[in-house]
N, C-alpha and C positions, 0 to 999 in steps of 0.2 A: 700517270697510271696509279690507280688506287688499288692496293691488294684487297681481295675479298676473302674473308675467313668464315666458315660455317661451323657452328657449334650446337650441340644438342642439350646443353645444360641451362639454358635461359629459363627463368621462372617468371611467368607472366604475372603471378600474384605478388611478386616481390616489388616493393617500391611503387612508383607511379606507372610502371609499364614501359617507360622509356628504356631502351637497351644501351648500356654503356659498358666499357671495359676499363677497369682500374686494377691491373695485375699486381701492382705493388701493395694493394690494400684490400683485395678480395681473394680468398684462398682458391676459389674455383678458376677465376681469371688467371691467377698466378700459375696454377698447375697447367693451364692451357698454354700460356705464353712460354713457360719453361719447356714444355714438351716440344714446341715448334720453334724455339729459338727466337722468339719475338722480344723486342726491347721492353724493359720494365722501368718505367719512370716513377721515381719516388716523389710524392707530393705531401706526405705527412711523415714527420720524424718524431721520435719520443720527445716529450716536452723538456726533459733535462739534458738533451743532447745538443752539442754545438755543431755536429756534422750533418750537412744537408742530406747526406746519403745514409743516415743512421737508421732510417726506417727499414732498410734492407741492407745486406752486405754487398750492395752494388751502387755505383754513383748514379747521378741523374741521367747520364747517357744511356744507362741500361746495360753497360758492359762492365764486367768486373775488372778491377785493377789488379796489379801484381800482388800475390799473397793473400788476396781476399778469398774467403771460403765461399763455396757455392751456396746460394740462399736455399733454404728448405721450406720456408713458409712466408705468407704475406704478413705485413704489419697491419693489424686490424683495429688497434686501439686508438683512442683520441690522442692527440699530441699537438705539434705546432706545424703550420704549413710551410713547405719549402717548394721552390720551383713553381710558384703560384702567382707570379706577377705582383700586383699591388697588395695581394692578400698574404704574401710571404711574411713569416714572423708572427702571424696571429695564431692563437690557440684554436683548436677545432671549434670550441663553443663560440669564440669571438667571430670566427670566419663564417659560421652558419648564420649568425645574426647579421653580419655585414652584407653577406651575399643576398640574404632575403630582403634586406632594406634596399640594396641596389636594384634588385629585380623589380621591386614595387615602384621605385622611383622612375625606372626606365620603362615601366609598363609591360614587361614581358613575363611577369610572374608575381606570385604572392605567397605568403606563408599560410599553410593550412594544417589542420590536424587530420591525420589518416588513421582511422580506427581499424584495428585488426579483428574486431568482432564482426561476424558475418551473420546474415539471416539464416535461420535453421527451421525447416519444416518440422512441426512437433506432432503432426497427426500420425497415428499408428493403427494398423489393422489388428487390434487386439480387443478382447472383451473387458478384461479387468483393468481398466484405466479410468482416468478422469474424463467424464463425458464432455464433449464440446457443445456448449449451449447455443446451437444454431439450428434454425428451421428454414427449409427451402420451400418457397411458395412460387408457383408458376406466375401468379399475378404480381406479387410484391418483391420477388427475388430473394436475397439472403436477409433473413430477419433474426436478430438476436433474441433469445428467450428473455422475457422481462425479469427484472430482479426479484419480483414477488413470487415467481415460479421456480426460483433456484433453491436448492441445487437440483439438477436433473439427476434422477436416480436410475441406477442400472437395474434391468430386470434380472430375476433369478433363473437359474437352470439353463443358462445359455451354453451351447456346445459349439466348438469350431466345425465349420462345414467342410473344410479341406479343399475348398475351391479358390482360396486366395483372397476372398473378400473379408470384410470385417464380420465377425460372428454376429454382431448386433443387426446386420442387414437381413438376417434370416428370422428376425422376431418382429412380425407385423404390428403387434401391440405397442412396441416401442417406436418403430419407424413412423407409423401413421399417426398424425396429430393435427390439431387445428393451428392455422397460421395466427400468431399472436397479433398481427396487424389488421388483417381483414376478416379473420374467422373462417376462411376457406380451407380447403384441404392442403395440408403441408406434410413435409417429410423431415424427420430429424436427421442430423448428421450422425452417421454410424461409426466413423472413426473415433478413437479416443486419443487423449494426449499421451505424450511420451512419459516414460517412467520417471524422468527427472522432475516432472511437475509434482509427482507424489513424494519423491524422496527429498524435495527441497524444504518441506515443512512438517512432515509427519511426526518428527521427533517432539515437536511442541505438544502434540496430542498425548504423548506418553506421560506427561506430567499429571494429567487427570483424564484418563480414558473414559470415565463414567459420565462426564458432564454432558447434558443433553440440551442445554439452552444456548450453547455457543460452540464454535469450532474449538476454541481453546479456553482454558481457565487462566485469567490474568493473575490471580493470587498464586496459583501453582507455578506459573511461568516465572514470576518474580522471585519465587523461592529457589527454583532449580537453575535458572539461567542468569548469565551466560555459562555454558559448560566450561569446566576448568581445563579439560584436556581432550583434544580430538586426535585420534590415531587412525591413519589411513594410508593407502598406497599413493604413490606419486601420480598415478593415472587419474586420481580424483581431483588433483589440484586445478586443472584447467576446465573441468566440467562440473562435477557435483558441487565442489566447494564454491565455485563462482555463483551457481544458481542458488545454493543455500543462502549465501550472503545476500544475493539480490532479493530473494523472497523476504529475508529478515528485514531488509531496509524498506521494502514496500509495506510490510506489516507494521514497521515503526511509523512510517508516514501516515498510515490510516489509523494509528492509535491502538493497535492490538498488542504491541510490545513497546517497551521504553528504552531499549538499547539498540545500538547499531550493529554490533558484531555478536553472532550467536555463540562463538567459542573464544576463549581467552588465549589458548595456546594450541599450535598445530605441530604434530610430529608425523613425518612420513617415513614409514619403514621400508627397508630394502626388500629385494626379491631373492628367492632361492633359484639359481639358474642350473641348467644342465648343459654341459659342453659349451658354456659361454652364452647360451641363449635362454630366453624365457621358456618355461615348460609349456608345451602345446601338444595336443593329441595329433594334430596334423603333421607336426615335425617328428612325432614318435619318440620324444625325449622326456616323457613324463615319468617321474619317480612315484610309485604307488606307496603312500605312507602306510597303508594297512599291511603291506608286505614287509616294510621296514619294522613296523611294530611287532609283527610275528617273529621276525628274525632276531631283532636286537632288544625289543621291549620299548614301551612308550617313553620311559625315563631317558633311555640312551638317545633316542631320536631328539627328544626335547633338549637335552643337554648339548648335543652336537650343534643343533641349529642356533642355540643361544651363544655358544662358544665360538662359532666359526667366524663371526665378524661383528662389529658394532651394529646395532639394530637399524641404523639408517643406511647401511651399505648392502649392496648386492653381494652374493657369494656363490661360488660354483659347488654343486653337490659333489661330495667325494666319499665313496664307501670306505676308502682307506682311513679317512679321518674319523668316520663314525665308529670304526673299530677302536680307535684311540679313546673315544668317549666311553665305550663299553669297558675297556681295560681300566679306566680310571674309576668307574663306579664299582667294579669288582674289587679294586684296592680299598675303597672306602668300606665296602661290605666286610671284607676280611679284617680290616683294622678295628672296626667297632665290634664285630663278633668276637674278636680275640680277647677283648677286655670286658665284654658285656656282663659276664657272671660276676666278676669282681666289682664292677661299677654299680650293679644293683644293690649290693650290700654296703656301699660306701657310706660313711657318716656324713653329717651335714657340711662340714668344712672346717678349715683351720681356726679353732679356738675362740673366735669372737662372735659366733652366732651362725644361724642356718643359711643366711644370705651371703653370697660371695662379696657383696658390697661391704660387709662387715669383717671380712678377713683381715687378719693382721699381716700386712705385706712384709713386715720385718721378719716374720717367722718363715717366710718362703725360702726354699733352697734356691741356689742359682739356676738349677735346671727348671724348677717350677716357675721362677720369675721369667725365664726365657720363653717357656711355653705360654704363660699367660700374656706376656707382651705380644707374642705373635697372634694369639686368639683375639685380643682386644684391638689390635691394629686391623685385623681382618674384619671384625664386626664394624669398626668405624668406617672402613673403606666401603663395605657393602651397603651400610646404612646410608651414607652420603650419596652413593651412586644411585640408590633406589629413589632418593628424593630429588635427584638432580639430573645427571647425564644419562642414566639408563644404560650404561655400557656394561651389560651383563657379561660380556666376554671377559672383561678385566675382573669382574667379581668372581667368576668361576676360576680364573687364573689365581686369584688370591686364596680361594678355598683349596686349590691344588697345592699351593705353597704351604698352607696349614697342614694338609695331609702329609706332605713331605717332612715337615717339622716333627709331626707326631711319630712318623716312621723313624726319623733320625734319632729321636729320643727313646727309642725302644729299649736300649740297654739301660738307660737311666730309670725307666719305668720298672724294668725287671729287678734292678738293684735297689728299688724302693726310694730312689732319690726324688721321685715324683710321687707324691701320695695319691692314692686312688681317687680321693674326693676331688683333687685338683684335675686329674685326668678326666673324671666324669664330667666336670664342668666344661672342660674343653670339648669333649665329644658331644655334649648336649648342644653347645653353641654351634659346632660344626653342622650338626644335623638340622638345626633350625634354619641355618643359612642354606643348606643343601635342599631344604624343602621347597625353596623357590624354583629350583632347577630340576630336581628329581624327586617329586613329592612322594611317589609310591615307595621307593627304596628308603627314603628318609623316614617315612612313617613306620615302616616295618622295623627299621633299626631303632627308632625311638621307642617303640613298644618293647624291643629287646632290652632296653635300659631300665625297664620297669614302669613305664608310663602307660596309663590307660587312655588318656585323652589324645586325639590326633594333634599333630604339629600345627594344624590350621587354627586350633583354638588356644594355642599357647602364645603368651606375650612375646614380642620380638626381643631378642637379647639386647642388653645395654652394654656400654663399654666405659671403662675408666679412662678419662682423658690423659691422665698421667701415664698409665700403662700403655695407652695407644700412641703416645707421643714418640716421635723418632728420637733415639738417643744421639745427641749431638755433642760436639766438642769445639772449642775455639782454637784456631791456629793463627799464630802471628805470620805476617807476610813482610818479608824484607826485600829491598831492591839494593843490590850490591852491599849487603850487610846492614843497611839502615832500615829501621822499622817504618813501614809506610801504611800499614793497615792490619786489619784482622778479618778473618772469615770464619763462619760456622759451617761445619761439615758433619754429615752423618757418620757415626762410628762404622768402620769397615768399608767406607767408600774407596774406590780405586784411586791410584796416584794420578792417572790421567785426568779424572774429574777434579781432583784437588788442584792440579796445575792450571786447568782451565778456569776454575773459580777464582784462583789467586790472581791471574792475569786480567780477569774481567772485573775485579773489585773496583768500585768507584774511586776509592782513595788511592789506588795503585795505578790506574790507567794513565793519569797525568804524568807519572814518572817513567812511563814506558813510551810515550808518544815520541816518534822520530828516532827511537833508539832500537838497536838490534838485540833481540834476546839470544844470548849465547847458550845458556842452559838454565834449567829450573831444578833446584835441589829440594827434595821433600824429606824432612825429618819426621817420621811417622808420629802423629798425634801431638806434634809440638809446633813446627814452623815450616814455612816455605821461603826459600831464598832464591830470588830471580836475579841472575847475573846478566847484565846488559853492557853494551859498549856504544 
């Protein structure tokens, strides 16, 4: 008797169409067999495992041994074969090659490439699209428009009929034409091509939209392309980007461009979700940005979206969190407004000239040096992020830390331990960085400091590498009282981090191998002693 099981999760488009069940190595099969208590036979184990049942916490029999936890998922990675007859011990890659060769030798199979790309009808019942250059003739059949008659031009003044057919079908002057082959009566194709035909190459035309002798200007293309950076949603990755690259390679092959890839770098940004799902009118979970602007202001909404997550990550909209962004901008406003009158009348800077780069650092007070160090660290962090990772959320976090530092130094400012010219420099750099995230408030406060030009026209702030450098100190590392190495740590770092760094130091690890760490003693700013036995 052979038991018969029926399931509704078989995908005909997956693989070759043959139905098989491998519960140890397919998650859907695994869940089905787990639900119905069917045996799960492991045939692939992790490559670095000596246990034939390591692919799942069950042995080859499909029954768990004593103390084995219940499996929760299938092992779906490549590994090495187990319970597989003559193929046991081979890696997945080796087994695929051997099985394919055996199938070919025995005549029941062969290796082929299965393409995932499928045919796609590109005709659309719209007016404003690329015409399909085809004429239908009762005598000649389907006849392509000769190259000398290309391009087929769209007529002007076409309006949709509302009857479901292509709008072009209602324009007899366009439809009725002569057959290119026999000269008899013919009918033009009235469907147009899908939008991706247009979007796959239109950007080349942007480089010289006035050229009338060719579709694109090669000198302009060579100047502007490849594009340095493409930013788009992940939904573009399997449609628009594929077609764009395909068109570019076709244009390369026919000599229109001299490169293979139209863009040098791709960045796919995340989405703003609502209640865990993409926003959709049909779901009723759309957040209206205009209402948010009216309630909180555009700067607050902008700051919140940039701060909520790294730009490549999705995040869930939270009105509670946006209120936090609003409170932060209010803090910035109050902070700058508090010192604006004094800052406007500030002299150029400490003693060595009008430019901060010429200041005599030796004449700075400890509080001034503390503030400038924080300012320059922040400028360095934001500058490097803008040129590299684009993690605006961490940049905003750094500006928040700078605002906290300015707030904490309020007493020192009031006590004149921080001169107003030093404070003004710090506030100006803060606002220039804030202009990236909250441009309207930044510009208003910038004007309040006595500037007439907008922040957009002001040079980006620079930083002093020495002031921006982390203050570090060197600590000796001992093992049972004997010097075994040295580590450098940032001033003020916690003892847990110091202990971890000491035990991971390359020169120390060899003295810890095979020995038990009893305790780790930290003498602040001097040494670490690791006691082992």
